[in-house]
One Martini backbone bead per residue (centre of mass of N, CA, C, O) as a GRO file, in nm:
protein
   71
    1UNK     BB    1 -12.783  -6.387   0.259
    2UNK     BB    2 -12.715  -6.166   0.502
    3UNK     BB    3 -12.781  -6.052   0.810
    4UNK     BB    4 -12.753  -5.856   1.087
    5UNK     BB    5 -12.670  -6.085   1.277
    6UNK     BB    6 -12.429  -6.189   1.116
    7UNK     BB    7 -12.274  -5.922   1.116
    8UNK     BB    8 -12.257  -5.890   1.422
    9UNK     BB    9 -12.106  -6.150   1.482
   10UNK     BB   10 -11.850  -6.076   1.324
   11UNK     BB   11 -11.779  -5.829   1.493
   12UNK     BB   12 -11.760  -5.964   1.768
   13UNK     BB   13 -11.543  -6.178   1.698
   14UNK     BB   14 -11.328  -5.972   1.614
   15UNK     BB   15 -11.306  -5.825   1.889
   16UNK     BB   16 -11.228  -6.068   2.057
   17UNK     BB   17 -10.973  -6.143   1.898
   18UNK     BB   18 -10.830  -5.870   1.945
   19UNK     BB   19 -10.823  -5.885   2.255
   20UNK     BB   20 -10.667  -6.151   2.283
   21UNK     BB   21 -10.415  -6.059   2.130
   22UNK     BB   22 -10.340  -5.829   2.325
   23UNK     BB   23 -10.301  -6.005   2.578
   24UNK     BB   24 -10.081  -6.200   2.455
   25UNK     BB   25  -9.864  -5.961   2.408
   26UNK     BB   26  -9.830  -5.927   2.690
   27UNK     BB   27  -9.625  -5.917   2.934
   28UNK     BB   28  -9.522  -6.130   3.176
   29UNK     BB   29  -9.454  -6.268   3.456
   30UNK     BB   30  -9.158  -6.362   3.637
   31UNK     BB   31  -9.014  -6.592   3.811
   32UNK     BB   32  -8.771  -6.506   4.110
   33UNK     BB   33  -8.833  -6.606   4.428
   34UNK     BB   34  -9.036  -6.360   4.463
   35UNK     BB   35  -9.261  -6.152   4.549
   36UNK     BB   36  -9.404  -5.896   4.353
   37UNK     BB   37  -9.503  -5.729   4.617
   38UNK     BB   38  -9.325  -5.818   4.908
   39UNK     BB   39  -9.049  -6.002   4.871
   40UNK     BB   40  -9.094  -6.280   4.946
   41UNK     BB   41  -8.993  -6.581   4.966
   42UNK     BB   42  -9.001  -6.840   4.707
   43UNK     BB   43  -9.081  -7.050   4.502
   44UNK     BB   44  -8.971  -7.055   4.177
   45UNK     BB   45  -9.283  -7.069   4.039
   46UNK     BB   46  -9.376  -6.822   4.193
   47UNK     BB   47  -9.529  -6.489   4.220
   48UNK     BB   48  -9.703  -6.525   4.489
   49UNK     BB   49  -9.784  -6.584   4.826
   50UNK     BB   50 -10.084  -6.468   4.771
   51UNK     BB   51 -10.392  -6.337   4.698
   52UNK     BB   52 -10.345  -6.059   4.821
   53UNK     BB   53 -10.092  -5.982   4.661
   54UNK     BB   54 -10.212  -6.019   4.384
   55UNK     BB   55 -10.445  -5.813   4.415
   56UNK     BB   56 -10.270  -5.567   4.490
   57UNK     BB   57 -10.102  -5.566   4.233
   58UNK     BB   58 -10.339  -5.530   4.033
   59UNK     BB   59 -10.439  -5.263   4.152
   60UNK     BB   60 -10.178  -5.104   4.112
   61UNK     BB   61 -10.160  -5.140   3.804
   62UNK     BB   62 -10.436  -5.012   3.737
   63UNK     BB   63 -10.368  -4.733   3.857
   64UNK     BB   64 -10.132  -4.673   3.667
   65UNK     BB   65 -10.296  -4.679   3.408
   66UNK     BB   66 -10.500  -4.455   3.486
   67UNK     BB   67 -10.248  -4.244   3.534
   68UNK     BB   68 -10.027  -4.306   3.293
   69UNK     BB   69  -9.828  -4.513   3.389
   70UNK     BB   70  -9.576  -4.710   3.361
   71UNK     BB   71  -9.577  -5.042   3.468
   0.00000   0.00000   0.00000
């Protein structure tokens, strides 16, 4: 017989698995030779020219989500 802790563990693990699956389904950025934030030319495999652009891009995207705007 399982106790409340076992049942709670199962619920927590299921929620974590559901969250990970949702993140994995989200489309990711594709490298296209320019910074996704400031459009500076980059090496083909890079997404952002530096951490500042990456952070600013993520903040901008989060603000769009909060405002209910699509991607």
